[in-house]
GUFIPA-140915 format. One line per 5 residues: their letters; for each residue x, y, z of N, C-alpha, C. Coordinates in steps of 0.1 Angstrom, whole numbers. Layout:
% residues N
a> X Y Z X Y Z X Y Z ~ ...
% end
This chain:
% residues 166
msdhn> 1563 324 329 1553 329 321 1552 344 324 ~ 1550 352 313 1551 367 313 1535 372 318 ~ 1535 384 321 1523 391 325 1515 392 312 ~ 1520 394 300 1512 393 289 1505 380 287 ~ 1513 369 288 1507 355 287 1496 355 298
kdell> 1498 360 310 1490 359 320 1476 366 316 ~ 1476 378 310 1464 384 306 1458 377 295 ~ 1465 371 286 1458 363 276 1450 351 280 ~ 1458 344 290 1452 332 296 1441 334 305 ~ 1441 346 311 1431 350 320 1418 353 311
aeavr> 1419 360 301 1410 364 292 1403 352 286 ~ 1410 342 283 1406 329 278 1397 322 288 ~ 1401 322 300 1395 313 311 1382 321 315 ~ 1381 335 314 1369 343 315 1360 340 306 ~ 1364 339 293 1355 336 281 1349 323 283
lrveg> 1357 312 288 1351 299 290 1340 299 300 ~ 1341 307 311 1333 309 321 1319 316 317 ~ 1322 326 310 1312 334 304 1301 324 294 ~ 1309 317 285 1302 309 274 1297 295 279 ~ 1297 293 294 1292 282 298 1300 269 300
dpeqa> 1314 270 301 1323 260 304 1330 262 316 ~ 1324 264 328 1331 268 341 1341 257 345 ~ 1340 245 342 1349 235 348 1363 237 341 ~ 1361 239 328 1375 241 320 1381 255 324 ~ 1371 266 327 1378 277 333 1383 275 344
rerll> 1377 267 354 1383 265 367 1398 259 367 ~ 1399 249 358 1411 242 356 1423 253 353 ~ 1419 260 342 1429 271 338 1431 282 348 ~ 1422 285 355 1423 296 366 1432 290 378 ~ 1430 277 381 1437 271 391 1452 271 388
altaa> 1457 268 375 1468 268 370 1474 283 372 ~ 1465 291 366 1471 306 367 1474 311 380 ~ 1465 307 390 1467 310 404 1480 305 410 ~ 1483 294 405 1496 287 410 1507 295 404 ~ 1506 299 392 1517 307 385 1518 320 389
fpdaa> 1506 328 392 1506 341 398 1498 343 409 ~ 1504 338 422 1497 339 433 1496 353 439 ~ 1501 362 435 1499 376 439 1492 385 429 ~ 1484 379 420 1476 388 409 1463 388 414 ~ 1458 399 419 1445 401 424 1434 396 414
dvayq> 1436 400 401 1425 398 391 1424 382 389 ~ 1436 375 390 1434 360 388 1426 354 400 ~ 1430 358 412 1422 356 424 1407 358 423 ~ 1405 369 420 1391 373 418 1384 365 407 ~ 1389 362 395 1383 353 386 1383 339 391
tawvh> 1391 334 398 1391 321 405 1380 320 414 ~ 1378 330 422 1366 329 433 1354 330 425 ~ 1353 337 415 1340 338 407 1337 324 400 ~ 1346 318 396 1343 305 388 1339 294 398 ~ 1347 295 410 1342 285 421 1327 288 425
dvlgl> 1322 301 427 1308 304 430 1299 299 419 ~ 1304 300 406 1296 296 395 1293 282 395 ~ 1303 275 400 1302 260 401 1296 255 415 ~ 1292 264 423 1285 261 436 1295 256 447 ~ 1308 260 445 1319 257 454 1323 269 462
eseav> 1311 273 469 1314 286 478 1325 285 488 ~ 1327 275 494 1337 274 505 1350 276 498 ~ 1352 270 486 1364 273 480 1367 286 474 ~ 1357 293 472 1357 306 467 1362 318 476 ~ 1357 315 489 1362 325 499 1375 328 500
pyyar> 1385 319 500 1399 323 503 1404 331 490 ~ 1398 328 477 1403 335 466 1396 350 467 ~ 1384 352 470 1378 365 472 1386 374 482 ~ 1390 366 493 1397 373 503 1410 378 500 ~ 1418 369 492 1431 373 486 1430 384 475
slqlp> 1420 383 468 1418 394 458 1416 407 463 ~ 1410 407 475 1408 420 481 1419 426 488 ~ 1427 416 493 1440 420 501 1451 425 492 ~ 1451 421 480 1461 424 470 1458 436 462 ~ 1469 445 459 1466 455 449 1464 451 436
gltee> 1456 460 429 1455 457 413 1441 454 409 ~ 1432 453 417 1418 451 411 1413 465 406 ~ 1406 464 395 1400 477 388 1388 479 398 ~ 1381 491 397 1371 494 405 1360 483 404 ~ 1355 480 392 1345 470 389 1349 457 396
errga> 1361 453 393 1365 440 401 1363 439 416 ~ 1368 452 420 1367 452 436 1352 452 439 ~ 1344 460 433 1329 459 436 1325 445 436 ~ 1329 438 424 1322 423 422 1329 413 433 ~ 1342 417 437 1347 408 448 1340 410 461
llglg> 1339 423 465 1331 426 477 1316 420 477 ~ 1308 421 466 1295 416 465 1298 401 466 ~ 1306 395 458 1307 381 456 1311 374 471 ~ 1321 380 477 1324 375 490 1314 376 501 ~ 1307 388 501 1297 390 510 1285 381 507
styrv> 1280 379 495 1270 370 491 1274 354 494 ~ 1287 352 491 1291 339 494 1292 334 509 ~ 1296 344 519 1295 342 533 1280 340 536 ~ 1271 347 531 1257 346 534 1251 332 530 ~ 1255 327 517 1251 314 515 1257 304 524
lgryg> 1267 305 529 1275 296 537 1270 297 552 ~ 1261 307 555 1254 309 567 1264 316 575 ~ 1275 323 570 1283 331 579 1277 346 578 ~ 1268 347 585 1259 360 583 1267 371 588 ~ 1272 372 600 1281 383 605 1291 389 595
qavet> 1299 379 590 1310 382 581 1303 387 567 ~ 1291 382 564 1284 388 551 1280 403 555 ~ 1275 404 566 1271 419 569 1282 428 568 ~ 1294 424 576 1306 432 576 1311 435 561 ~ 1312 424 553 1317 426 539 1309 435 531
lrrgv> 1296 433 532 1286 440 524 1284 454 528 ~ 1287 457 543 1286 471 546 1299 479 541 ~ 1311 472 540 1322 476 536 1320 480 520 ~ 1313 470 513 1309 473 500 1301 485 498 ~ 1291 487 506 1281 498 505 1290 511 508
sefpd> 1298 511 518 1306 522 521 1314 527 509 ~ 1320 516 502 1328 520 490 1320 523 478 ~ 1308 517 476 1301 520 464 1286 521 469 ~ 1283 533 476 1270 536 480 1259 536 471 ~ 1262 539 458 1251 539 448 1248 525 442
dgamr> 1256 515 445 1253 502 441 1241 495 447 ~ 1230 495 439 1217 489 444 1218 474 447 ~ 1226 467 438 1228 453 441 1235 450 454 ~ 1246 458 457 1253 456 470 1244 461 482 ~ 1236 470 480 1227 473 491 1216 462 493
sflam> 1211 456 481 1200 446 482 1207 434 490 ~ 1219 430 484 1224 419 491 1227 421 507 ~ 1231 434 511 1233 437 524 1220 437 532 ~ 1208 440 526 1196 438 532 1193 423 535 ~ 1197 415 526 1193 402 527 1201 395 538
alynv> 1215 401 540 1222 395 551 1218 401 565 ~ 1213 413 564 1207 419 577 1193 411 580 ~ 1186 407 572 1175 399 575 1180 387 582 ~ 1190 380 577 1195 368 584 1200 370 597 ~ 1204 383 601 1208 386 614 1197 392 622
dehhe> 1185 393 618 1173 398 625 1173 412 626 ~ 1180 418 616 1179 434 615 1169 437 605 ~ 1157 434 608 1146 435 598 1142 450 594 ~ 1143 459 604 1140 473 601 1148 478 591 ~ 1163 475 595 1174 482 587 1172 475 571
amril> 1170 462 572 1169 456 559 1158 460 550 ~ 1145 463 556 1134 470 549 1137 484 546 ~ 1143 491 553 1147 505 550 1156 506 537 ~ 1166 497 538 1176 497 526 1168 492 513 ~ 1160 482 515 1153 477 503 1143 487 497
lrvva> 1136 495 507 1127 505 501 1132 516 495 ~ 1145 519 500 1153 530 494 1158 526 481 ~ 1162 512 478 1166 508 466 1155 508 456 ~ 1142 503 460 1132 503 453 1128 518 448 ~ 1127 528 458 1123 541 455 1132 548 446
ststd> 1145 546 446 1156 553 438 1157 545 426 ~ 1154 532 424 1158 526 411 1145 522 403 ~ 1133 521 407 1123 517 400 1118 526 389 ~ 1114 521 378 1108 529 367 1093 525 366 ~ 1087 518 375 1073 515 375 1067 528 379
phver> 1056 530 370 1050 543 373 1042 545 384 ~ 1038 534 390 1031 532 402 1040 535 415 ~ 1052 530 414 1062 532 423 1065 547 423 ~ 1068 551 411 1072 565 409 1063 575 416 ~ 1050 572 412 1037 580 419 1039 581 434
yrpai> 1043 571 440 1043 570 455 1059 571 461 ~ 1069 575 452 1082 575 457 1083 585 469 ~ 1078 595 470 1078 604 484 1074 596 495 ~ 1062 589 496 1057 583 506 1067 569 509 ~ 1072 563 499 1080 552 501 1093 556 507
ehyas> 1098 567 503 1111 572 509 1109 577 523 ~ 1095 582 526 1092 587 540 1092 574 549 ~ 1084 564 545 1084 553 553 1098 545 554 ~ 1107 546 544 1118 540 545 1127 545 557 ~ 1126 557 561 1131 563 571 1126 558 584
dldat> 1112 555 585 1107 551 598 1094 543 593 ~ 1096 530 595 1084 522 591 1072 522 599 ~ 1075 528 611 1064 529 620 1056 541 621 ~ 1063 551 612 1057 564 611 1043 564 603 ~ 1036 575 606 1022 578 598 1025 590 591
m> 1018 593 580 1020 605 572 1014 618 580
% end
């Protein structure tokens, strides 16, 4: 099977997942993974479809493989880090979730979703202050709510030190 065929078959499997047929997508992705074990994009999409199906434990090795291999686009790498970190969290592997999501935030510091998932994992390891700090900064920097915008300086101030007074 050629790389051109791989790309076409991968696109078809992604389409199936997106259009609501993740079981069929999974079957195709598992076949692609067997044929192209060193293709980071195939490993990533295989992980993703397992997550969609609630098969988080089965998703982990595919996410890990996708991150170890060369070839992911920036968006795929971002998705793989977020997916792996979130999956670790769902599985109760909180330390690994924090480690993975910190790496994601380090690589993609402006990604509000990555920072939000990191905050959730930090909450799970009783790092409540850091979790709140991160979430407050996400809210302050991304909200278009006029009431949040009005109080943005105060929210940013308290994000730095929740015990501070103005």
